[in-house]
N, C-alpha and C positions, 0 to 999 in steps of 0.2 A: 639522747634526750633533746628536747626542743630548746635551743639556745637563742631563740629570737626574743626581741624586746619591743614593747610598745610604750610610747610616751602619751599618757592620758592626763591632760591638764586638770580635768575636773576631779579625777581620783587623787591626784597629787595635792590639790588644794584642800580636799576633804580630809586627807590623812597626814598632812605635813605637820607633825608635832615633834617634840624632843624625845630622844630615846637612845639607848646604848648602841655601840657599834659591834658588840659581841665578839671581840677578840678573845673573850673568855666568858664562861658562865660558871659560877656567879661572876659578876663584873668586879673590877677592882674596888669599887666603893664599898663592897662587903668585906674587904680584907680587914683584919683586926690585929692588935698588938699581942694577942694571946698566942699567936703563931710567930715564933722567932727561931733563933739558931738551933735550939735543942729539937724542936719539932722538925725542922728541915733535915737535920742529921738523921733522924729516925726514918723519914721518908726516903732519904738517899739509901739507907740500908735495905729497905723494902724494894727499892728500885733495882738494886744489884741482884737481888734474889730472882727478879724477873728477867733482868738483862735487857738486851736490845740496843739499838743505836742511840746516839746522843745528838742534840742540837745545841750549839753554843751561840750566845748573843753577847757582844761586847759593846758597851755604851761609851763612846768617846764624846764628851760633852762640850768640847771647846769650839767656839766660833770666832772668827776675826771681826765680824760685824753682826749686828742684830737685824734680822728680818722682822719687820713690825707685825706681820701676821702670825708669827710662830708661837705655838703653845708647848713646845718641847722643853724638857729640862736641859738647860745649857749654861755654859759659862762663857760670857762674851769678853774677849781680851785680845789685844794685839801682842801680848807678851808670850812668845812661843815657849819660853822656858817653864811656864806653868804646867806644861804637859808632863814634864819629867817626873815630879813627885807623884802625880796621879798614876802614871804608867808603872812606877815602882810598886805602888799598892795593888794595881791591877794584876801585876805579875804574882804578887804574894797571894792575892785572892784566888788566882788560878791554882796555885799550889794547894791551898786549903780545900778548894773544890775537888781537885784531882785526887786528893787523899781519901775522898768519900766514894769515888766511883771506880769500878773495875777498869783498868787501863786497856783491857782487850775490847771494850765497847767502842765501836767505831763512830767517829763524828761524821754523820751523813750531811748535816747542815751546819753552816757557820755564817755569821753575819756581823759586820761592823756597822753600827748605826750611830746617830748623834742627835744634836751637835753636827760636827763636821769631821768625820774620820780622817780625811786628808789634811786636817790641820797639823797633824804630827809630822815629824821629819821622816825622810826615807830610812834613816838608820833606826828610828824608833819603830817604824812599821816592820822592818826586818826583825828587830828584837822581839816585838810582840808576837809575830808569827812563829819565830824560833821557840819562844817560851811555850806557845800553844802546842807545838809539835812535841816538845819535851814532856808536857803534862798530859796530853791526850793523844789518842791514836787517830791521826788524820789520814784520809785517803791520799795516796801518792800517784794515782792513775787518772786524775781529773774526773772521777765519777761522783765526787761529793758536790753538793750544791752550796758553793762558797760565794757569798755575795757581799757587796760593799756599797754604801751610799756615797755618791760623789757630788761635790760642788765644783763645777767646771772652773770656777774662778780660783780654786785652790790647787789646780792640777799643773804641774810643771811638765816640760817636754817629755821627760822619761818616767813620769809617775805611773802612767797606765801600764807601761812595759814592766815596771817593777811589781805592780799589783798582780799582773798575770804570772810573773815569775814566782811570786809568793804563794800562788795557788788559787787566787780568785778567778772565777769563771762566769760570774754574773754581776751586773752593775745596774744601779739605779741612779739616774741623774736628775737633780732638781732643776726645773726650768721655771714653772709657775706661769709666766707670761712673757712674750717677747716684746710687748709694747713698751717703749721707753717711758711713757708717762705713768703707766702702771708700776713699772719697776722703781721709778723715783718715789712714788707714793708709799711703797712698802719697803724702801731702803734695800732693794736687791738689784743693783745695777749689774747686768750680766749680758754680755754681747752674744749675738748669734754665733760669732766666730769662735768664741771660747767653748760654747756648747757643742758646736759641730766638730771642733777640733778634738774634744775629749771623746765624742762618740765615734769619730773616724778612727782614732787611735785604738779604741776598744775593739772595733771590728778587725782592724789590722792585726791586733794581738791575739785574736781568736776567742774573745769572750762569747760564751754560748747564748746569752740572753741579755738584752739591754732594754731597760724600762725608763720611761720619762714620766716625771710628775708635773701635773698642771693643777692650778687652783682657779675655780670660778667664783665670782662674788667679790673680787678685790676692787679697790677704789679705781674709778674711771673706766672700768671694763664696760664694754657694750657688745652687742651681738656682732657688730661689724669688726670691732677690734679683736675679739676673740676668734672670729672667723679667720682673720689674717694669721693669727698665731697657729691655728689648727692647720691652715694651708702649709705653713712652714714645717710643722710637725710631720705631716703626711709625706713630705718630700724626704724627711729624715728616715722614715719607715722603721720606727722602733718595734721590737717584738711585743712589748707590753706598754700600756698607758694607765696611769692612775690619775683620774680627774676628780680632785677633791673639792667639796663644798667648803668655802671659807665660813667658819663660825665666828662671828664677832662677839667675843666675851671679854671685854676689857676689864671687867671686875675680877676676872680670874687670871688673865694674862697681861701683865703690865705693859709689854711692848705694844700691844694693840691699842693702848691709850694714845699712841702717837698717830693713829689712823683717824682721819676726820670722817665721822660717821656720815656726814652729808655727802661725801664723795663716793659712798658705796652705791652700787647699782640698785635700783628699785626692785622689790620682790618679783614683779612681773618680768623685768629685764633679766633678772637672774635665772628665772625659769626658762626664758627664751634662749639664754645662752646654753643651758643644760640641754634643751631640746635640739638645738643646732648641733651640739657636740655629739649627742647620741646618733642623730641622723647621719652626720658626716662620717663618724667612725664606723658605724655599721655598713654604710654604703661602701666604705673603703675596705671592707672585709673583716673588720675586727669583731670579735665575739664579746658580748657583755658577760663577764664572769660573775659580777655582783659587787656591791659595796664600792662603787667608784672605779672598778678595775675592768679594763678591756685587754684582750690579747688576740693575737693571730690564731686562726683555727688549729695550726700545728704546734702552737706553744704548749709547753708542759702543763700549764694551768688549764687551758681549754681541753686538752686531752684527758687530764685527770677528772675534770668535771663530767665529761661525756662517759667516762668509764666508772664513775661513782666513787673515786678514790680521793677527791679533793678534800682538803682539811683547812681549818682556820685556827690560828693561834695569835699570840701577841704581836707577831711580825706580819700578820695579815694572812692571805691565802697561801697554802703550802701544799706540797705533794708528799709530805712525810708525816703521816698521822701517828706513827709508832715511836716517835722520838721523845725522850724526856728532854725538856728545854732548860738549860742552865743559863741564867742571866748574870752577867758580870759587869761591875762598874756601878756608879751611882744610879739610882732609880730603876735599875733593870728588874724585870719581872721574869721569874722562872716557873716552870711547871714540871714537877717531879711526882710521878705516880698520880694519885688523886689529890694533889695539893698544889696551891699556888703560893708564891712567895715574892716579896719585893725588897730590894736593897734600900738602905737609907738614901735620901734624896740630896743631901748637902755634903760638900767636900769635907768639911771639918769633922762631922760625925763619922763619915765613911773612913777617913784616915785614922781616926781614933780606934775604931773597931778593928781594922786591919792591923794596926800597930800593936794592938793587944792580943793578936793572934786569933781573933774571932771573926766568924762570917758576919757581914754587915746586914743580915736579914732583920728587918724591923717590924714587918707585918706579913700576914698571909691568911690562908684559910684551908681547912681540910674539908673536902667535899663529902656530904652525906649521900645516902642512897637517892634521895629526891633530886639533889643537885646533879648527880651523874646521869640520872634519867633525863632530866630537862636539858642538860648540856648536849646529850646525844640528839634529842629532838631538834634543838636549835641549830646544832652543827649541820644536821642533814638538810634542814630547810635553807640555811644561809649559804650552803655550798652547792646544793643540787636542786633547790627549788621544788623538792618533793619529799614526801615522807611515807614510808610503808608502815602503817600503824600496826599491822599484824606482826611484822618483824620486831618492832619495838616491844610489843606485848610479849613476844616469845623471849627476846633477849633479856628483858627485865622482870619477867614473871608477873605481869600485871594484866588487868582487864582494861585496855586502853580507853574504851568508851566510858567506863565507870570512873577511872582515875582522872580523866581529863574531860569530864562531862561539862564543866563550866566553860573550858576552853573551846570545846567543840561547838557549844552554843554561840560563842562569839565569832567563830569561824563561819557560821551560817550567814551572819551579816556581811562578812567579807566576801563570801561566795555570791551573795545577792548583788554586791557592788562590783563584781567582776575581777576581784583580786586573785581568787583561787577557785579551784573546783574540788569538791569532796566526791570522789569516785570510788565507791566500794571501800576497800581498805586503804586507799591512797589519798593523800593530800597533795594536790598539784598546784603550784603557784603559776598563774597564767602570765603571758607576756606583759600585760598591763599591770600586774602586781609585783613584778621583779624589782622595780625601783623602790618599792615600798616593803621590801622583804623584812626590814627591821620592824615594821609594824606587825607583821605576821609573827615574827619571833617573840615580840613583846607579849603576845597573848599567852605564851607559855612561861613567862618570867614570873616566878612566884614572888620574888622580892619587890618587883614593881606593883604586883597585886596587893602587897602589904603596905604600899604607899610609904616606903622608907624615903627619907629626904635625900634626893639625888639631883644632880645637875648634868644634863646631857645636851649635845648639840641637836639641831633640827635634823630630821631624817633626810631632807632634801635641801 
């Protein structure tokens, strides 16, 4: 497939509106409290009948300090002892979950996210992984895709070696920006030395893939300052890069209220930073995977995209489309069979449910036939930038042109604007339309069409 990308400023200005990131369809705003523990258990039974591998996500919510830009569910504290009661419940939730799933189902993917997973002590890390191996069947030959998010400021000299010993083989490091003025404005003071030290240790320990996270649109950023950060990043030579757009939504995320809106780059400056980033990374040989993600051509994500096997779930882009995803810990989202579910978001409620011997699922959704059809359409577009309409028609026993007549009419406008091409039975997103893939996917979103009340970030 064509993995090239074009930055078209006029198209971006015309189509830059708010929309979902499509880590799921339907999106989480459609989850409801009619789906809870009983419904989850029923879907787990159906899942066992089908079998197949499993993906595990563990949410470790604790952070030592708050980053003002952050919209994640987190618990900010310098009291490290607060992790212990949480981890005790997490162990118990694992037992409850493991009781629902066949132990012979192998865990192909595992991820610790947060918060800051490295907030917990080394002994707590060992205990959590030991409990995971007790409850689930993990690979013991390093073939699993086991990843962890790292804050370099929380890494001790032997932390990386321990994580590799525990079975982690992929790592994501938060950087955001190396500029000291930007770091101070967002309350994330992080030296290049600490970042480079963590990355160097990961390479020495044999981590298979290392990804760095950057954010554009933060206070005091400019084209020149971000260019300097990118220069440093390219000398580090990570396998993957995630370059996120900062969405300033202080009415939703309290920490963002401590960011002075007047210090944010102007919209044009922000677009110029994005253009610079795209040109610099693609010139350096990185491939645009989609949705802020870049990877080297030989990286698993880039290979999977070329081979047509790339997938997208709540953790972002993935190479494992056949895994049921079990979310553990507060606010975690799971996908079991044709259902999505989410755990309670607060510690008190989560503790109460676990202590009562109940799964902490508080909302979710069962997908109907239309949801599954549209999910597949959106997944194909957002992962591969093309859609075989005949295959969709065959797989779902529909007349595509009739079922999606309204949508195809809207795509005609996008074709005229140069976002995509309608070629026979194929929809192909053009290089100039790839940055606006969310807009293309939104055409097929029935819930957006129904004008349900929702709040999303801008697509660019």
